[in-house]
N, C-alpha and C positions, 0 to 999 in steps of 0.2 A: 791889109788883109788878112791879118791872123783876128781879128774883130768879127770880119764876115767870117771865118770860116766856122768860128763859135757860135752865131747867131744861128748858121745853117744847121751847126749839129743840135742845138736843143732846141728846133722847130722838129727834126725830125723823132726826137725822142717822145715831144710833145703829141706828135701823130700817132705814134707807137701806141701811147699810154693810152690815148683815147681810144684805139681801135679794140685794147684789153676791156676796158669799160665802156661793155654791151649790154647796159643794164636793165633794158627794155628785152632783149633775147634771154638772157638768164632769169628774169623775172616770169615771163611767159612757160618756160621751161619747168621750173619750180611750181607754176600754180598747175599745168599740166598733170605735174606728178602728185600735186597734192590731192587735185580731182578724182585721179585714178585710184587710188590708195584704197586697199579692200578693207584691212583691219584695222586699229591703233598702234600693234606694233610696227608696222611699215609705215604709218603716220609718224611717230618719233621717230623714225630713223630719216625719213625726210627733214624734220624738223632740226637735227641734229646737225646736218649735209649742210642746210642753209644757213641756219643762227646760231649753231655751235661755236666753239671758240676756235675749229680749224675750217667752218664751215664757208659756203663759197660768198655770202655777201659779208661776213664776218671779215674775208681776207681782201676784198676791194676796199672795205672802211680803213683798212690798214694800210693802203696803198696811194690813202690821198693823202698822204705827206708829202709823198713823191712830185705833187701838179704845182705847177705854179696858183697863185690864190683865187682869179676869177675861176679858171676850170674847178678846183678845188670844191668854190661853192656850188657850182652847178651841179658835179657829180655827187657831191653831198644830201644835195637833195634829192638826186634821182635814186640813189640809194637808200633814203630814209624813206621815201615812198614805196619803194620795193619791199622793203625790210616791212612795214606797218600792213601793207596789203598782203604778203605771203604768211605774217604773224597772222591779220584776221581770217585769211583763207583757212590756215591751219585750227585754229577755234571753232572756226564752222563746221569744218570738215571732223574734230572730234565730237561734236556734237550730235553730228548726222551720224555718226560710227555707233555712238553710244546709244540713240534713240531706236537703231538698229539691233544693236545687240539685247536691247531690253526687249524687245519687242520679241525676237526668236524666242528668248529666253520664258517672256507670258504664254508664248505659242506652245511651246514644249510641255509646261509645266499647268497647260489650261485645265480647270475641274469644271465637267458637265453639271449644273448644278439641278436642271433638269430633269436627272437621273431620278427615280423612286427610291425611296428610302430601303437599308438594307433589314433583312428581316430581324438579325438580334437587336436593332434599334427599338423595337417595338416596346414599350410601356407595360410592366407588370401590377399586377395589385398587389399592396405589402398582407400577411399573414393576418395582422392586427386587422385591417380592415375586412379581411375576406368575412375573418370569421364573426365580427360584430355583424356584419348582412346575415349570415349562415343563424345568428344567434336569433335575432329580429324575425328574420325569416318565418323558425320555428312559432315563434310567440303570437305573430299575426296570424297564422294560421287558427290560433287559439282564440284569438278575438282582443288580444292587446294593442294596445296604441304605443307608438312612440313618442316619451316626454325628452325636454331635454332643460338643461340650466345654465348659469356660467363657470367657469372654473372657480373664481376666487365670489367664498360666500363670508357671509358673517359668523362672527362664534355660535348665534342662537339657530340659525338656522342647520348650522354643520354639527351642532353637539347640542346645545340646551332643548331644540325642540322635540331631538330624537332621545330622550330621557338618557341622556349621559351625563352623569354627574360629573362637579368640578374637579372633584379628586381623580379623575379617570384617568389612566394613564396615556390614554390615546391623546388626549388635550394636553399633555406636556411639551416642554420646547423643542425635549428633544428627537421626538416622533411627530412635530406636526409644524409647520412651515406657515407663520404669522408673519403677518403685513404689517407696518405703521400704523398706527390707530390715528384715525381722523376723524374729525365731529364729536357728536357725543353717542353714537352710536359702538358696538363693539368692535374689539378688533379683527378686521378682515382677515383673513384663512383660507391657503391655498384648498379647496375640499379635500378630505382625506377618503370621501366616498360618493357616490351619486346619490345617497341617502335625501341630501336635502332637496333633490328633486318633486322625492314624492311630498315633501310637505308643501315647497312651493304647488305643487298640482292638487294637494288635497284645499288647500286655502281660495285657489283660484275656480274652481270645480266642485260641481255637487256628485254624493256619490249617483249610482254604483260607478265606481272607479276599476278601470285596469289599463295600465301600463308597465311599459319596460321603458329602464331611463340607460343607454350607454352612455359612456363618455371618460375621460383622462379624472384621473386621480392620481393626488401625491401625498408621498409619505416620505419620511425620513431614512431610507432604509437601501441599501445597495448591495448585491450579490449575486449568487448566479440563478438565482430564483426571486430575487427582489431588486425592483431599482427605482429612483425618488419619483419619476413619473409611471406610472402603467394605466392600463385601462379597465373597467367595470361593467357590468351592466345589471342592474337592480331592476326586479318586478314587485308590482304591488295591485292587490285586487280586494274592493271592500264592496261588500254588499252583505243583504241582512241575513241571509243564510248559509255564509261559506264556512268551512268547519277544516281541519287538519288535515282530514281524507282526501279532500279537494286538492290542498298543497304538494300532497303527496303523489297524487294522481298525475298535477300538472307537471312536476319534476320528474317523475319516471318516464312520463311522453316527452318529455325533451333530452332526456340522456339516452333515451332508446332513437332519437333520431336525429340526435345531434352523431353520437358517436356511431350509428347507423348499427346497431345490436340488438337483438330483438331478446325479448323479458331478461334485460340485462341485468343481474345481480347489484342490489343496493343494498344500504344500511343506513338507518337512520338512529343517530345516537343523539340523548338529551345533551342540550350545551346552555351557555348563557352570553345573551347580549342585551344591550339594555333598553333596545328597541324594539324586543320583541317577546312572546311570552306566552304560552311556553317555547322555546328554541330548540333548534336541532343544526346540527352539521350532516351532512349527507357524503355518504362515501360509497364508492361503485366499486366491483372485484374487480381485479387485474390478477397479472402474472409478470416477471421479471427474468422470465427464464431465457438464459443467453444473452445478457447485458440487454435485452429488447421486452421494452413494456408491451404488453396486449391487453387491452381495455376488453370487460365483458367475461374473462374466464382465468382461473386460477384462484389460486388460498388467498393471496393478499388483498388489500383495500387499501383505497387511495381516494383522501378525502379532494372533494369537487366544490365545493359550496357551502354557505349557510344558511338558514331559512326558519321563518318562525310564524305565529300567531300576530298580529300588529298590537303592540302594550297600549292599553286603553290612554296612557297619557298621551302616547304620539297620535291617539286619533283626537285628543281632545286639543291639543296642540294645533292642528293641524284646521281646526275648528269642525271638527263631524264628531256624533255623541255615540261614544263607545256602548251605551245602553240601547242605543236603536241598531248599529251598524258596528260590524265586524267584518276582518280580511284577514289576509298573509300576504308576507313578503319574502325576498329570497334575493340575495346577491352572489356574484360570478365572476372572477378573474378573469378576462376576455384573455389575455398573456398565457394565463396560464391553462387556457382550454385549448389554443392553438399548440404550446408546449405539447400536450398529450396527445392532442386527433393527428397533429404532424411530426412527431418525431424531432421537434428543435431541442436541443440537447441545452442550449445554454440564453436566457432570458436577455442579456447584454445584448444580443447580435440582432434584436429588434429596433434598436437605437443608433447603432453604428455607421449606418447609411453606406454599405459595404453591396455595390450592384451586383457582385459575386453571389452574395448571400442571397439576396433580392430574386438573381434569374433561377437559381435553387430551389427556395423556397416559394417564391410568389408565383401569383394564380392570372390565369388567363383574363383581360382586362373585360370582355363583354360575356363573360357568362355568370351572369347574375344569378347566384342562388336560389332555388327553390324545392319545396318538399315532393314536389311532384316533376321535377326536372333534373333534381341531383342538386345535393348540396355543395360540392365539391368536385374538383376532378377526378 
């Protein structure tokens, strides 16, 4: 009788435990919560409630110990299946919510690349390029063509052909950038002036000749008014009747056109250059009142260029007979001209790649300088 009573009691407990283990209903409730979660925070709370140390499924797993073996195996399979199903649903929902969050961020941070560029993003012409174009425009009106040559020259074209002796200071290591020698020729050199272009042009062309040669040049010097790389333009005119008066008239026309000063006061001083004879340096009248430089007025003088009649030895080295032909040459520093004309105080600013500097001193890109339309703004 006692055994029958105990058996009935065990059956009653088993039925009660089975009723508590309604895994399918719990799984459905959890999956519905996961599906309706609206953010990652709420989804994580559902995960803790279901799978955490005190979660619903975890609690049922702990109660399996009170079941008989067969029932424990059956309910264990159901709980493991529900656990995997809930975990997979949470991961899928997390990925969905993460994508939705990313879409919201991308929409909020959208950039319309079809918008037109802002006006301040427009480019400007560098003062060196602008002044080069201004100088070339003036001399082209006088009938000069533009000639160019390489930045790396051999020693003879850069010095020897221009009648510069071996002991001249310009040929020393401290003043000139030499490159390692290669082959049987002389040592290559970064050209110290654009005068080698004159020799190249004389060797390749028949006179009469009238050219200007703008370009980069290199010397070992650096301060407020000198840089290791700078820009020059040199001119050469050769025919049978050219004389010093033509040179002075050409330079006067250039100065008045470039600085836009009528009857500019100019002074031609005797000087010495190995490649010209006679040679002269050219000064222009100016004033420094109030710390401001004004070209074309005042009692002060400012050197702006060197010039002279081409030396007979230079003509011979260029393959031209000096008994038949003669000519003049001149050289100007483009960077220096830009500083004088546009009030730029420090030459080093030309090479610092500072956009603020370029916005201040730069020129509009489509305003090509011409004598009839104006050289600059």
